[in-house]
Steps between C-alpha positions, in 0.01 A plus 500: 500500500498120439809299429597305193769262398583484140681322215762654279348731235554287186331723246612729222476878510299517180387311187847466349576241771862603530671390822674819601555395861472193714203451740740529796638840387407811682255672266274191425482433874429870572215516248353177638511626859341836390226323315405307812515801716268692270255224567530516879761218542843520657749255347678330792647187338607352170418134456699435183861488394741530215622167372683305774574157372862585416542597872301208637676240280843667498515554118805718466411664173167618637573559868675838488241674288223359716666615818527852348129496411395397846721766653349759271149386598573524869666840474206637296254363742683676781490830317125458443427391863392150405613306802456125431617271221347159472704245309548115492770244446304279253743438221386421147126481572306735729185426694295232334153344492434202283124551490310830502129402472424227749128497575415571862179570692235754397627525145845637578828387348825466699862465396719216606829312471565130466853372464382213283393748227869596439662154534596503129586868466857578390733721700480876419730596205729716719620198687695400189724796570609379841481123483458357844395737780462393866303641797830615658588674173178704538581580865850617410368719215236647741763576759717676232190695373407612856859606575487719184148643517432550871744787548335672194155432657612645832622815337183539296274406799334224304420168678536174314215253550566141371194316376481118551529248223152450352432213525744442791640169366875392502531494120296626207561342161855416578585835665566494879311733727607613835239751646254227598503464878487717816855378571606628151373849595695488825807415294427787269503736797828350626667562158483882565399632836402843365140594577476582125513126420138403552204279407172500309283263701287358230255304720380259236855375459589498867179304570646228271822504695366485859174436697591772742464833318466718819829333626674569174392864491633546858821333417565723199307815593803726542567469124149476357442811286231379261213245525289317242185391683352199326408134577531159344388134540739209450870464526797650321485236222126521437288795606228748400469862591176550691257783568623677809376324812456166325854370517714328763652814676395621844433852376401650837812402678708584190356856513574523871864405434536754216375774730794431730737633236637827640640661181349630182359219280234462237255233401312436180240259373654241271360239264128447530247271326303611197138527630195424289443783245828659598732685260837325464791629291759289689412199707528571875446882440125531429303798619227349723728253665742778601224734617354221716845416642594860581173538695569172686857603592393846622224352707728235643776743599252754642341227721832357610642848574204572730537159672869565552443852635226381740715215622788733585285727723 
């Protein structure tokens, strides 16, 4: 059976469109998991979350309900054998691209980000509820969150896997960001030493943080539970997402470093260009681009695995 990571099942039971339960409740998750299994896929991770901005920003009137919802999600994942939860600490605005159809070679389109495109963008509305928020406020709120949720995750046997800020810049539209360097992820680990406090190594973001991806993998490998394998050109303030193998990352040595991880971890293809004549419903998630990238990654890891095995004889 192949593996799958999923989002929360945000659909209604029937045409009446009545929300009887939340997507993080047991039965919606159970039905979602069974649907995937009926199609030959085992759900191993959820890459989605209930609202978190009250927790991230320390909004008292939202925080307690949000903590309860996250706890319920983690407990239900544990009951269903879904072992990894991918989340982020991007407050107000999630991952962002300012352009989605940048012409590239051979008729393909790529997505990109340029900080100049958002120079005149106002802060997100939720910031009005907290006024000024600092980087250290976000770190304190993260520490409080981990102290609350990690014991629940340990009991449920569900590992947390923090995703980097995307893009990994120090501030986005007036909201500070903290998960934007290798050192920040070392600090994350130091906040709570439990093995259930882990990392999603989104390679496109880490490539914008450091020129030494293999070194970053080896530094963080004991807590890497999930990997997004993609590539970029440019820097954190101005970049495009490339076809796999056409970016700035040393993919061969990155793969070698990932293969040194000695615990269970999973990898998936991430954003890809829209190829000529491709079908695209959401930029970055077209069919042909993803099929091409899956083949590239499988070939890369097969070749590197053989090289590593032969070198160890």
